[in-house]
VEXTIZA-824200 format. One record per residue: residue number from 1; residue in one letter; y, x, z of N, C-alpha, C, O in turn. Coordinates in steps of 0.001 Angstrom, whole numbers. Each point is the difference from the previous one (the first is absolute). Layout:
N
[NUM; "a"; [Y; X; Z]; [Y; X; Z]; [Y; X; Z]; [Y; X; Z]],
...
END
This chain:
194
[1; "m"; [-22156; -13273; -356]; [-1316; 403; -542]; [29; -766; -1549]; [-313; 621; -1015]],
[2; "f"; [696; -1927; 997]; [319; -576; -1210]; [692; 640; -871]; [-489; 198; -1113]],
[3; "k"; [1767; 257; 1431]; [831; 742; -1030]; [-653; 1143; -506]; [-82; 180; -1215]],
[4; "e"; [-522; 834; 2270]; [-836; 1038; -358]; [-932; -285; -1313]; [-40; 686; -1021]],
[5; "e"; [-620; -1747; 1278]; [-1068; -158; -852]; [649; -398; -1360]; [-496; 387; -1059]],
[6; "l"; [1564; -1131; 1102]; [769; -296; -1455]; [555; 1148; -552]; [28; 104; -1226]],
[7; "d"; [478; 891; 2031]; [558; 1209; -415]; [-1107; 802; -622]; [227; 529; -1088]],
[8; "a"; [-1465; -373; 1689]; [-1075; 795; -598]; [-436; -673; -1247]; [-293; 712; -960]],
[9; "a"; [204; -2190; 850]; [-365; -562; -1257]; [1149; 265; -950]; [-299; 106; -1190]],
[10; "a"; [1494; 9; 1520]; [987; 301; -1110]; [-131; 1379; -522]; [340; 220; -1163]],
[11; "r"; [-767; 659; 1857]; [-397; 1463; -474]; [-1104; -20; -864]; [-5; 638; -1052]],
[12; "r"; [-941; -1340; 1436]; [-1317; -244; -848]; [382; -475; -1485]; [-451; 558; -1000]],
[13; "y"; [1269; -1573; 966]; [356; -819; -1056]; [1594; -14; -519]; [747; -976; -72]],
[14; "p"; [-492; 2254; -238]; [1567; 374; -303]; [675; -1006; -1026]; [1194; -290; 62]],
[15; "d"; [-2070; -216; -1010]; [410; -918; -918]; [463; -1448; 388]; [667; -729; -735]],
[16; "v"; [-1127; 405; 2031]; [256; -1139; 595]; [1448; 10; 573]; [315; 852; 830]],
[17; "r"; [552; -1775; -1258]; [1435; 128; 840]; [-175; -515; 1445]; [-593; -1041; 281]],
[18; "y"; [1153; 1851; 579]; [-129; -189; 1451]; [1586; 159; 783]; [813; 924; -40]],
[19; "e"; [-793; -1822; 521]; [1540; -16; 733]; [-347; -505; 1361]; [-272; -1185; 192]],
[20; "p"; [283; 2062; 729]; [-190; -440; 1604]; [1163; -503; 330]; [1037; 540; -385]],
[21; "q"; [-1034; -1655; 1150]; [1274; -505; 634]; [-290; -916; 1226]; [-1147; -361; 265]],
[22; "l"; [2184; 18; 440]; [-343; -799; 1214]; [49; -1414; -356]; [722; -373; -925]],
[23; "i"; [-1394; -385; 1551]; [11; -1449; -242]; [1220; -643; -241]; [73; -816; -918]],
[24; "d"; [931; 1087; 1649]; [1336; -755; -286]; [619; 348; -1166]; [733; -830; -538]],
[25; "a"; [-922; 2083; -31]; [330; 309; -1302]; [-675; -556; -1068]; [579; -265; -1053]],
[26; "t"; [-1807; 58; 1241]; [-838; -712; -1023]; [251; -1504; -33]; [-131; -601; -1067]],
[27; "l"; [484; -34; 2179]; [531; -1475; -46]; [1272; -22; -708]; [183; -931; -785]],
[28; "a"; [662; 1748; 928]; [1200; 50; -649]; [-170; 259; -1620]; [629; -682; -809]],
[29; "l"; [-1453; 1633; 445]; [-414; 143; -1543]; [-504; -1079; -616]; [212; -207; -1195]],
[30; "l"; [-1033; -704; 2058]; [-547; -1247; -844]; [1063; -740; -504]; [-261; -734; -953]],
[31; "f"; [1509; 762; 1416]; [1016; -958; -451]; [704; 701; -1056]; [697; -655; -774]],
[32; "t"; [-803; 1957; 649]; [876; 722; -1005]; [-761; 520; -1181]; [510; 206; -1101]],
[33; "r"; [-1783; -7; 1415]; [-910; 358; -1102]; [-1179; -906; -158]; [-1113; 505; -148]],
[34; "a"; [1268; -1803; 168]; [-1020; -863; 157]; [-796; -260; -1423]; [-1052; -636; -74]],
[35; "t"; [1660; 1171; -915]; [-768; -223; -1377]; [-879; 1106; -21]; [-892; -81; -845]],
[36; "e"; [911; 1178; 1611]; [-877; 1097; -316]; [-1463; -302; 667]; [-113; -500; 1119]],
[37; "p"; [-910; 841; -1886]; [-1484; -105; 562]; [-67; 809; 1111]; [582; 1075; -143]],
[38; "l"; [-1117; -1262; 1213]; [-132; 929; 1175]; [-1421; -170; 811]; [-448; -1139; 131]],
[39; "v"; [-152; 2084; 327]; [-1200; 73; 837]; [623; 590; 1241]; [418; 1158; -35]],
[40; "i"; [-325; -1962; 1239]; [593; 432; 1253]; [-1044; 133; 969]; [-355; -958; 686]],
[41; "p"; [-282; 2373; -570]; [-944; -35; 1084]; [794; 181; 1190]; [981; 742; 33]],
[42; "c"; [-1478; -1542; 1122]; [621; -28; 1244]; [-910; -528; 1203]; [-1067; -581; -199]],
[43; "l"; [1557; 823; 1378]; [-780; -257; 1037]; [-149; -1635; 156]; [763; -734; -628]],
[44; "n"; [-1625; 282; 1363]; [-310; -1433; -24]; [1114; -869; 215]; [393; -817; -833]],
[45; "r"; [163; 1023; 2082]; [1300; -642; 476]; [1034; -20; -1282]; [314; -1073; -515]],
[46; "d"; [97; 2094; 125]; [1098; 117; -1027]; [-476; -750; -1141]; [771; -817; -504]],
[47; "g"; [-2020; 989; -14]; [-407; -702; -1079]; [107; -1533; 156]; [517; -727; -849]],
[48; "d"; [-1000; 347; 1892]; [-96; -1549; 428]; [1605; -425; -251]; [303; -947; -725]],
[49; "l"; [613; 1720; 1375]; [1504; -446; -283]; [562; 80; -1337]; [915; -736; -369]],
[50; "l"; [-1455; 1622; -359]; [428; 271; -1363]; [-614; -1236; -851]; [760; -672; -698]],
[51; "s"; [-2026; 409; 758]; [-614; -963; -837]; [522; -1437; 407]; [202; -889; -827]],
[52; "d"; [-2; 753; 2214]; [819; -1462; 260]; [1398; 19; -511]; [454; -1093; -340]],
[53; "l"; [217; 2013; 238]; [1311; -115; -579]; [-105; -199; -1563]; [548; -942; -571]],
[54; "i"; [-1154; 1721; 49]; [-378; -83; -1506]; [-403; -1285; -433]; [683; -642; -799]],
[55; "l"; [-1813; 197; 1302]; [-318; -1527; -295]; [980; -999; 175]; [203; -864; -852]],
[56; "q"; [472; 948; 2014]; [898; -1085; 306]; [1215; 247; -1096]; [678; -1003; -219]],
[57; "m"; [-405; 1903; -318]; [1099; 494; -1060]; [-572; -692; -1245]; [816; -371; -844]],
[58; "f"; [-2041; 166; 644]; [-515; -742; -1254]; [-447; -1466; 319]; [-688; -615; -815]],
[59; "g"; [1057; 84; 1941]; [-384; -1283; 214]; [-497; -623; 1293]; [401; -950; 672]],
[60; "s"; [-1537; 1915; -535]; [-829; -558; 1253]; [-855; 1161; 515]; [-544; 767; -795]],
[61; "i"; [404; -615; 2295]; [-740; 1000; 399]; [-1584; -232; -256]; [-899; 813; 214]],
[62; "a"; [789; -2119; -723]; [-1506; -425; -389]; [-359; 98; -1449]; [-929; -597; -545]],
[63; "g"; [1788; 1431; -20]; [-223; 265; -1597]; [-694; 895; -354]; [14; 244; -1206]],
[64; "s"; [-782; 489; 1991]; [-878; 1290; -460]; [-1171; 170; 1030]; [-11; -521; 1115]],
[65; "e"; [-920; 1276; -1609]; [-956; 429; 1055]; [394; 1480; 363]; [814; 657; -649]],
[66; "s"; [-1502; -200; 1788]; [99; 1247; 606]; [-1249; 704; -193]; [-1049; -596; 244]],
[67; "l"; [1036; 1804; -656]; [-1257; 754; -325]; [186; 1313; 969]; [1068; 582; 190]],
[68; "l"; [-2374; -235; 398]; [-170; 1304; 795]; [-1117; 631; -623]; [-1009; -664; -237]],
[69; "f"; [1089; 2074; -103]; [-1014; 659; -339]; [-588; 1071; 903]; [591; 453; 980]],
[70; "s"; [-1832; -72; -1395]; [-613; 1368; 942]; [-488; 574; -1239]; [-587; -596; -904]],
[71; "f"; [949; 2028; 977]; [-435; 801; -1134]; [-1054; 930; 478]; [-60; 247; 1204]],
[72; "d"; [-855; 343; -2114]; [-945; 987; 531]; [792; 1258; -459]; [1169; -59; -380]],
[73; "d"; [-1988; 1333; 455]; [588; 1382; -71]; [424; 105; -1543]; [859; 820; -322]],
[74; "r"; [-1428; -1603; -577]; [354; 111; -1258]; [996; -952; -592]; [157; -143; -1213]],
[75; "l"; [436; -431; 2047]; [1226; -1190; -84]; [-631; -1263; -673]; [690; -869; -534]],
[76; "q"; [-2002; 835; 598]; [-611; -1289; -417]; [8; -1172; 1035]; [-315; 232; 1167]],
[77; "i"; [674; -1497; -1578]; [-28; -1017; 1050]; [-1279; -303; 716]; [-981; -356; -654]],
[78; "r"; [935; 460; 1803]; [-1171; -248; 959]; [-69; -1471; 646]; [-1016; -664; 208]],
[79; "v"; [2207; 359; 28]; [211; -1374; 735]; [1219; -583; -453]; [1016; 680; -142]],
[80; "v"; [-1064; -1958; -104]; [1245; -789; -307]; [109; -1117; 1003]; [-1022; -632; 269]],
[81; "m"; [2096; 348; 275]; [388; -1090; 843]; [1100; -704; -519]; [1018; 595; -352]],
[82; "a"; [-1158; -1983; 266]; [1148; -725; -650]; [371; -1223; 1146]; [-821; -651; 646]],
[83; "e"; [2021; 566; -607]; [567; -970; 824]; [1264; -598; -493]; [541; 414; -1026]],
[84; "a"; [-25; -1462; 1801]; [1325; -571; -285]; [1006; 921; 865]; [-302; 322; 1150]],
[85; "p"; [1418; 55; -1707]; [971; 1112; 606]; [657; -928; 1152]; [593; 625; 880]],
[86; "h"; [-616; -1819; -786]; [907; -893; 861]; [-905; -175; 1416]; [-1168; 377; 96]],
[87; "g"; [1805; -909; 793]; [-927; -271; 1234]; [-735; -1249; -121]; [-249; -465; -1113]],
[88; "t"; [-95; -77; 2137]; [-752; -1345; 148]; [822; -1149; -105]; [-555; -1052; -318]],
[89; "a"; [1719; 1058; 516]; [1015; -1202; 23]; [-470; -1105; 837]; [-274; -1083; -516]],
[90; "p"; [145; 1313; 1956]; [-398; -1123; 619]; [834; -1287; 19]; [-439; -1135; 189]],
[91; "a"; [1710; 1490; -414]; [862; -1232; -162]; [-255; -1001; -1115]; [525; -1113; 48]],
[92; "l"; [-1318; 1479; -1054]; [-410; -697; -1149]; [-1281; -630; 185]; [-379; -784; -871]],
[93; "y"; [-355; 1014; 1889]; [-1397; -554; 271]; [2; -1397; -121]; [855; -689; 557]],
[94; "r"; [-1851; 176; -1322]; [-267; -1406; -281]; [1039; -814; -643]; [-20; -1231; 15]],
[95; "k"; [1026; 2017; -639]; [1226; -772; -563]; [-406; -82; -1596]; [507; -863; -716]],
[96; "n"; [-1317; 1680; 283]; [-350; -103; -1384]; [1096; 454; -984]; [171; -513; -1105]],
[97; "i"; [593; 1582; 1645]; [1128; 328; -918]; [48; 1488; -138]; [994; 460; -562]],
[98; "a"; [-1987; 425; 1020]; [-22; 1232; -144]; [-335; 495; -1473]; [-839; -546; -716]],
[99; "n"; [1540; 1563; 385]; [-427; 341; -1417]; [-1197; 928; 117]; [45; 1011; 701]],
[100; "p"; [-1161; -1386; -1427]; [-1280; 666; 253]; [-206; 1108; -1192]; [-1108; 495; -206]],
[101; "m"; [2286; -141; -575]; [-307; 999; -982]; [-480; 1277; 531]; [-1041; 468; -461]],
[102; "a"; [1573; 40; 1219]; [-466; 1378; 558]; [-1542; -43; 386]; [-727; 892; -438]],
[103; "m"; [248; -1806; 1171]; [-1288; 43; 279]; [-1058; -132; -1251]; [-1106; 532; -104]],
[104; "i"; [1725; -1328; -734]; [-695; -415; -1256]; [-93; 1444; -863]; [-1046; 522; -386]],
[105; "l"; [2320; -47; 199]; [74; 1438; -679]; [-834; 1088; 538]; [-528; 837; -731]],
[106; "a"; [390; -853; 2265]; [-821; 1064; 496]; [-1430; -176; -183]; [-794; 938; 66]],
[107; "g"; [480; -2104; -288]; [-1574; -308; -434]; [-22; 511; -1324]; [-894; 806; -255]],
[108; "a"; [1664; -1098; -600]; [-28; 362; -1531]; [-27; 1598; -68]; [-772; 549; -787]],
[109; "a"; [1532; 120; 1531]; [198; 1368; 92]; [-1358; 735; 305]; [-370; 988; -635]],
[110; "l"; [-338; -1561; 1665]; [-1321; 545; 514]; [-904; -322; -1190]; [-671; 961; -374]],
[111; "l"; [496; -2148; -332]; [-864; -40; -1100]; [215; 882; -977]; [-993; 249; -683]],
[112; "s"; [2335; 497; 306]; [164; 937; -959]; [-479; 1067; 182]; [-85; 753; -970]],
[113; "f"; [-428; -284; 2367]; [-581; 1177; 192]; [-1403; 17; -183]; [-569; 1086; -107]],
[114; "i"; [-96; -2206; 55]; [-1422; -163; -242]; [-254; 457; -1519]; [680; -317; -976]],
[115; "e"; [-1864; 1167; 1010]; [-418; 477; -1351]; [-937; -953; -518]; [-1198; 277; -50]],
[116; "d"; [1667; -1423; -354]; [-702; -1134; -472]; [840; -811; -1017]; [1179; -272; 222]],
[117; "e"; [-1809; -90; -1308]; [1061; -593; -1093]; [396; -1555; 593]; [1160; -361; -200]],
[118; "a"; [-1924; -415; 800]; [189; -1280; 504]; [1032; 368; 918]; [1085; -536; -224]],
[119; "a"; [-1141; 1293; 1175]; [1126; 283; 1072]; [1180; 257; -663]; [995; -610; 392]],
[120; "q"; [-873; 1497; -1450]; [1231; 441; -586]; [620; -1325; -586]; [1171; -287; 250]],
[121; "r"; [-1950; -497; -1014]; [491; -1132; -712]; [455; -988; 1080]; [1086; -556; -166]],
[122; "a"; [-1775; 301; 1196]; [588; -773; 1056]; [1284; 286; 598]; [835; -831; 358]],
[123; "s"; [-750; 2276; -273]; [1271; 492; 567]; [1130; -228; -922]; [1120; -386; 338]],
[124; "r"; [-1492; 644; -1457]; [1312; -285; -1136]; [230; -1312; -122]; [1176; -265; -248]],
[125; "a"; [-2052; -828; 357]; [252; -1384; -92]; [735; -433; 1226]; [847; -889; -92]],
[126; "i"; [-1128; 1482; 1279]; [742; -447; 1217]; [1461; 597; -49]; [945; -707; 349]],
[127; "y"; [-757; 1979; -773]; [1328; 415; -257]; [920; -827; -1116]; [1181; -303; 169]],
[128; "e"; [-1885; 42; -1203]; [653; -927; -923]; [370; -1313; 461]; [1121; -464; -205]],
[129; "a"; [-2034; -150; 825]; [268; -1332; 472]; [937; -18; 862]; [887; -824; -225]],
[130; "v"; [-770; 1547; 1268]; [1090; 77; 896]; [1432; 150; -484]; [916; -732; 374]],
[131; "f"; [-800; 1669; -1175]; [1434; 230; -714]; [212; -1017; -1032]; [1179; -272; -224]],
[132; "e"; [-2076; -350; -454]; [143; -993; -986]; [358; -1199; 862]; [979; -663; -341]],
[133; "s"; [-1631; 334; 1361]; [446; -1249; 840]; [1567; 112; 481]; [814; -914; -130]],
[134; "v"; [-546; 2155; 689]; [1407; 0; 330]; [924; -81; -1285]; [929; -808; -15]],
[135; "y"; [-1167; 1611; -1022]; [786; -220; -1173]; [299; -1374; -545]; [1044; -356; -547]],
[136; "d"; [-2196; -407; 799]; [50; -1361; -439]; [636; -1045; 981]; [11; -1208; -238]],
[137; "g"; [519; 1786; 1368]; [638; -644; 913]; [-783; -652; 1232]; [562; -698; 845]],
[138; "i"; [-1920; 1006; -841]; [-711; -487; 1168]; [30; 1305; 1185]; [-783; 948; 69]],
[139; "a"; [1791; -1212; 689]; [212; 945; 881]; [251; -462; 1552]; [404; -1154; 143]],
[140; "t"; [-577; 1835; 867]; [388; -495; 1229]; [1399; 131; 407]; [674; 764; -691]],
[141; "a"; [-116; -1334; 1641]; [1362; -71; 275]; [648; 1367; 38]; [1110; 103; -523]],
[142; "d"; [-1623; 868; 1033]; [559; 1301; -73]; [164; 676; -1286]; [389; 1167; -16]],
[143; "l"; [-627; -1741; -963]; [97; 400; -1297]; [769; -1018; -994]; [38; 85; -1228]],
[144; "g"; [595; -1116; 2085]; [688; -970; -618]; [-777; -1182; -590]; [563; -783; -765]],
[145; "g"; [-1879; 639; 1118]; [-727; -1074; -438]; [-234; -1062; 993]; [598; 49; 1075]],
[146; "s"; [-1384; -963; -1332]; [-306; -1007; 1019]; [-1446; -154; 229]; [-386; -853; 799]],
[147; "a"; [-475; 1631; -1451]; [-1380; -7; 470]; [-546; 176; 1302]; [496; 960; 590]],
[148; "t"; [-1351; -1578; 31]; [-582; 427; 1107]; [-816; 1132; -153]; [-155; 462; -1130]],
[149; "t"; [-538; 195; 2373]; [-824; 985; 91]; [-1266; -572; -924]; [-416; 668; -946]],
[150; "t"; [-123; -1870; 1274]; [-1157; -582; -691]; [240; -194; -1389]; [-822; 430; -809]],
[151; "e"; [1879; -1043; 421]; [360; -193; -1461]; [-27; 1331; -705]; [-650; 148; -1036]],
[152; "f"; [1356; 834; 1594]; [-32; 1303; -827]; [-1344; 582; 25]; [-472; 243; -1111]],
[153; "t"; [-160; 0; 2009]; [-1349; 386; 71]; [-1085; -814; -952]; [-827; 592; -694]],
[154; "d"; [934; -1883; 753]; [-764; -773; -935]; [515; 317; -1599]; [-839; 98; -895]],
[155; "e"; [2118; 33; 659]; [142; 219; -1248]; [-378; 1273; -493]; [-301; 165; -1182]],
[156; "v"; [299; 773; 2047]; [-500; 1509; -425]; [-1390; -98; -189]; [-446; 631; -959]],
[157; "i"; [-473; -1380; 1760]; [-1268; -169; 37]; [-406; -665; -1490]; [-893; 454; -716]],
[158; "r"; [1527; -1343; 470]; [-257; -804; -1363]; [455; 873; -1054]; [-618; -195; -1047]],
[159; "r"; [1403; 996; 992]; [491; 915; -1064]; [-868; 1055; -121]; [-289; 342; -1146]],
[160; "v"; [-255; 327; 2193]; [-1136; 819; 174]; [-1181; -324; -661]; [-601; 738; -780]],
[161; "a"; [263; -1957; 1143]; [-1273; -497; -565]; [-8; -355; -1453]; [-996; 121; -713]],
[162; "r"; [2225; -592; 289]; [176; -276; -1541]; [-103; 1389; -747]; [-729; 51; -990]],
[163; "k"; [1418; 1095; 1402]; [54; 1156; -628]; [-1416; 544; -39]; [-408; 475; -1059]],
[164; "l"; [-277; -504; 2000]; [-1415; 571; 63]; [-844; -756; -887]; [-838; 590; -681]],
[165; "e"; [999; -2039; 614]; [-800; -678; -916]; [300; 328; -1386]; [-940; 214; -766]],
[166; "v"; [2189; -147; 343]; [571; 413; -1267]; [-590; 1227; -348]; [-683; 81; -1021]],
[167; "w"; [877; 915; 1783]; [-192; 1449; -232]; [-1611; 143; -268]; [-434; 696; -918]],
[168; "e"; [-275; -1317; 1680]; [-1491; -53; -184]; [-402; -602; -1262]; [-835; 584; -690]],
[169; "a"; [1356; -1728; 301]; [-255; -602; -1454]; [304; 1112; -1023]; [-859; 411; -780]],
[170; "l"; [2136; 59; 821]; [385; 1185; -990]; [-1095; 1088; 26]; [-382; 415; -1094]],
[171; "r"; [-187; 114; 2258]; [-839; 907; 149]; [-1308; -255; -758]; [-522; 826; -749]],
[172; "l"; [-9; -2179; 1041]; [-1221; -416; -596]; [152; -344; -1418]; [-1037; -52; -662]],
[173; "t"; [2148; -189; 89]; [72; -431; -1314]; [572; 1127; -958]; [87; -203; -1211]],
[174; "g"; [285; 1348; 1771]; [564; 1060; -552]; [1379; -162; -473]; [443; 477; -1045]],
[175; "g"; [265; -1257; 1980]; [1460; -115; -96]; [490; -1217; -801]; [1204; -119; -227]],
[176; "t"; [-2130; -827; -226]; [561; -982; -792]; [153; -1370; 764]; [205; -1039; -628]],
[177; "a"; [-297; 1063; 1853]; [182; -1210; 855]; [1583; -314; 162]; [803; 908; 219]],
[178; "m"; [-446; -2172; -335]; [1381; -412; 278]; [155; -569; 1321]; [-932; -670; 446]],
[179; "s"; [2082; 859; 307]; [578; -802; 1046]; [127; -1426; -342]; [258; -370; -1146]],
[180; "p"; [-468; -562; 2295]; [370; -1385; -551]; [1462; -222; -570]; [228; -909; -798]],
[181; "r"; [838; 1857; 1283]; [1255; -208; -537]; [-81; 498; -1537]; [517; -689; -879]],
[182; "e"; [-1099; 1757; 610]; [-189; 491; -1428]; [-788; -1110; -744]; [472; -374; -1074]],
[183; "a"; [-1509; -141; 1478]; [-816; -1082; -704]; [846; -1003; -387]; [-19; -424; -1155]],
[184; "e"; [894; -79; 2144]; [948; -1192; -182]; [998; 328; -1190]; [383; -858; -795]],
[185; "s"; [-43; 2055; 760]; [1088; 404; -1160]; [-532; 224; -1270]; [631; -96; -1052]],
[186; "a"; [-1933; 430; 1184]; [-824; 586; -1335]; [-157; -1262; -1032]; [-273; -1154; 330]],
[187; "p"; [495; 1610; -1570]; [-81; -942; -1223]; [-1454; -714; 129]; [-994; 606; 400]],
[188; "s"; [998; -1806; -742]; [-1354; -791; 136]; [-998; 479; -848]; [417; 415; -1082]],
[189; "s"; [-1603; -357; 1270]; [-1126; 607; -814]; [-258; -902; -1324]; [-622; 361; -999]],
[190; "r"; [1260; -1648; 1227]; [-487; -1025; -1148]; [1200; 341; -984]; [115; -862; -871]],
[191; "g"; [665; 1734; 797]; [973; 337; -933]; [1317; -815; 168]; [1049; 581; -279]],
[192; "e"; [-1010; -1674; 641]; [1203; -671; 66]; [98; -973; 1432]; [-964; -570; 511]],
[193; "e"; [2263; 539; -49]; [71; -687; 1351]; [40; -1486; -338]; [420; -393; -1088]],
[194; "e"; [-887; -467; 2091]; [171; -1310; -329]; [1106; -419; 554]; [367; -1165; -158]],
END
């Protein structure tokens, strides 16, 4: 039934490239055509396997959120569910070493679907804070870092709070506010540095 629905959709939208294939061929193509942007509609089990493999190829199964959508007859999103694509990892329970990125990003993803400016800003701040933290070397062991679950989460919270504070100041002042880092490097208002 799933393939029949995809075939019907392909007939309705002939300008959209459609290449039906079995899951084993899809897995193989990920290694040979990895740079091509893809949307891979698939059954839940196959999608779970694909996403776990792809995420691990880029460092960690905890490196992304997983989104599930329900559409109405006009193809408008009715329901969004976000989750971490990995399991519960009971072996990591109470060890403070699990990578919390996927759960944090799942929350950010849900916020992005709320039609509210504050929710949109919070979503963006969370995404930026997570990836900037990793870029700055604050990461859990699975990504080559030494941060604990708590340390990584606290760093993301700190960065999100700071971003929201700065963005609100910019909004209130019409874009003239500076971050503390910018203020430190700006020329002195007295004309000469002492």
